[in-house]
C-alpha positions in Angstrom: 32.4 65.4 71.6 31.6 61.8 70.9 30.2 60.3 74.1 29.6 62.7 77.0 27.9 59.9 79.1 31.0 57.7 78.9 33.3 60.6 80.0 30.8 61.6 82.8 30.7 58.0 84.0 34.5 57.8 84.3 34.7 61.2 86.1 32.1 60.2 88.6 34.3 57.2 89.7 36.9 59.7 91.1 35.0 60.8 94.2 38.2 62.4 95.6 38.7 64.6 92.5 37.2 68.1 92.0 37.0 68.3 88.2 37.7 71.8 86.9 38.1 72.3 83.1 38.4 70.4 79.8 39.6 71.0 76.3 38.8 69.3 73.0 41.7 69.0 70.6 41.3 69.3 66.9 41.6 65.5 66.6 38.7 65.1 69.0 40.7 64.0 72.1 39.0 65.4 75.2 41.4 66.4 78.0 39.8 66.8 81.5 41.7 68.6 84.3 40.9 68.2 88.0 42.3 68.8 91.5 43.0 66.4 94.4 43.2 67.8 97.9 46.3 66.6 99.8 45.6 65.2 103.3 48.9 66.3 104.8 48.9 70.0 103.8 46.9 72.6 102.1 48.3 72.0 98.6 46.5 70.3 95.7 47.6 67.8 93.1 46.5 67.9 89.5 45.0 65.1 87.5 44.6 65.0 83.7 42.6 62.4 81.8 42.7 62.2 78.0 39.8 60.5 76.4 40.2 58.8 73.0 38.2 60.6 70.2 36.8 57.5 68.6 36.6 54.8 71.2 35.2 54.9 74.7 38.5 54.7 76.6 41.0 56.7 78.6 44.1 56.9 76.5 46.3 58.8 79.0 46.3 59.7 82.7 48.8 62.0 84.3 48.8 63.2 87.9 51.1 64.8 90.5 49.6 62.8 93.4 51.6 60.3 95.4 48.9 59.8 98.1 46.2 58.7 95.6 48.4 57.1 92.9 47.2 53.6 93.6 43.5 54.6 93.6 43.9 56.4 90.3 45.5 53.4 88.6 43.0 51.0 90.2 40.0 53.0 88.9 41.3 53.1 85.4 43.3 49.9 85.3 46.1 51.7 83.4 49.5 53.1 84.5 49.9 56.8 84.9 52.4 59.0 83.1 55.1 59.9 85.6 55.0 63.6 86.8 58.4 65.3 87.2 59.3 68.7 88.8 60.2 71.3 86.1 63.0 72.9 88.1 64.9 69.5 88.2 65.0 69.2 84.4 65.0 72.8 83.0 67.1 75.8 83.8 64.4 78.3 84.4 63.4 80.6 87.2 59.6 80.8 86.8 58.7 77.6 88.7 56.2 76.9 91.4 57.7 76.7 94.9 56.1 74.1 97.1 
């Protein structure tokens, strides 16, 4: 992992996220997964940040939150990847019911 202090600094800026796990891809990309509590119910939204392996930058952000969408984009100054419901696009039965 190239720069833990850069990644930690970015994660700390998301005070509303409970960071959970991370993976490091063979190319060095670090993927960090977290959870955002929803205000209106007891559900949680996910957030995924992908850190570039050779530069100190976030190369991708994806989240299921609508409540905190603007805050996420403001913190990173980049657009998020749209999140879509699986059951609306794939004919499968094993989907999360919310």
